[in-house]
Each structure stands twice: as C-alpha cells, then as structure tokens.
C-alpha positions in Angstrom: 131.1 120.6 154.1 131.0 120.4 158.2 132.6 122.5 160.8 135.1 120.2 160.6 136.2 120.1 157.3 135.1 119.3 154.1 135.9 116.5 152.1 134.9 114.9 148.6 131.2 113.3 148.5 132.3 109.6 147.4 135.1 109.2 150.7 131.9 110.4 152.9 129.4 107.9 155.2 126.7 109.0 156.8 125.0 107.4 159.6 121.9 108.2 161.8 121.2 107.4 165.2 117.3 107.8 166.6 117.9 109.3 170.1 114.1 110.4 170.7 111.1 109.3 172.7 107.4 109.3 171.8 105.3 109.7 175.1 101.2 109.7 175.2 99.3 111.4 177.5 95.6 112.8 178.3 95.0 116.5 176.5 94.2 119.0 179.1 91.3 120.6 176.9 89.4 116.4 178.0 90.1 116.5 181.2 88.5 120.0 181.2 85.8 118.4 179.5 85.2 115.7 181.7 84.9 117.8 185.0 82.5 120.8 183.3 80.2 117.8 181.9 80.9 115.3 184.4 77.5 116.2 186.2 75.1 116.4 183.3 76.5 113.4 181.2 78.1 110.0 182.6 79.5 109.8 179.1 81.6 112.6 179.3 84.4 110.0 180.9 84.5 108.9 176.9 86.8 112.0 176.8 89.6 110.7 179.0 89.9 108.4 176.3 91.6 111.1 174.3 95.7 110.9 173.5 97.9 112.9 172.2 101.4 111.6 171.3 105.0 113.5 172.1 107.8 113.2 170.3 111.2 114.7 171.9 114.7 113.6 171.9 117.1 114.4 169.2 118.6 112.2 165.6 122.8 112.0 165.7 123.6 112.3 162.4 127.7 111.0 162.1 129.7 111.7 159.1 132.8 110.2 158.3 135.6 110.7 156.0 138.8 108.5 156.3 140.1 109.6 159.7 138.0 112.1 160.1 134.3 112.5 162.0 132.2 115.1 162.9 128.4 114.4 165.0 125.7 117.1 164.4 122.4 116.3 167.3 119.3 117.5 165.2 116.7 118.7 168.2 112.9 116.7 167.0 110.2 117.9 168.5 107.3 116.2 165.9 106.9 113.2 164.2 107.1 115.4 161.1 110.6 116.9 161.8 112.0 113.0 162.8 110.6 111.9 159.0 112.4 115.3 157.7 115.8 114.8 159.0 115.7 111.1 158.0 114.1 112.3 154.7 117.4 114.8 154.1 120.1 112.1 155.2 118.2 109.3 153.0 119.2 111.8 150.3 122.4 112.9 150.8 123.4 109.1 151.1 121.8 109.2 147.9 124.0 111.4 146.4 126.8 110.0 147.9 125.8 106.3 146.3 125.5 108.8 142.8 129.3 110.2 143.7 130.3 106.5 144.3 128.9 105.1 140.9 130.7 108.0 139.2 134.0 107.0 139.8 
C-alpha cells in the first residue's frame, strides 16, 4: 500500500537507488586536544589522525506495479540507517518473491 494506491503483492517490483555520500573529517575534539597539548608533547599531533565518517543523503525506493509507480526518498543520516532501509527493502522483496511462487 502506497499513497499512489495499493496493488497485489505479486504484481509489485521494488528497487532502490542509493544516493548517499560518505565523508570523513577530523573531529573538533581532536583539534582542541592538539591545541591544548602541543606545548607539552609533540606526540599530540597524533590526535590529528583521528577521523569520523558522516553519511548524508537519501535512498530512493521505487515501487512499480504495471503502469503505476511511486517513489519515496528516505533520508539517511548514518551507516546504520542506510543498512536499515536496505534491509527493509530486501525483506519486502523476499515477501514479493514468496507471493509470486505461491501463484
């Protein structure tokens, strides 16, 4: 069931387009620690090697049934959220596969 309508499960195709981007950067806490401890230890420069990853964007979930289609853009803000959306789509695809075998 979608806002565009509802169709029998065996007639539906679900696809995804991952439109997220992952960036890495030096976190603020590492820069602060380097500034605080640079006068005491030159090893504090190793704090600059710390990295954090950020995931931003969305995953487009496209549902098609015959001549009708619906696309939902699901916002993603972490790697876990990306995996969750993909797992939900895989579950829906497995349900569709089971419905088609049961015909």
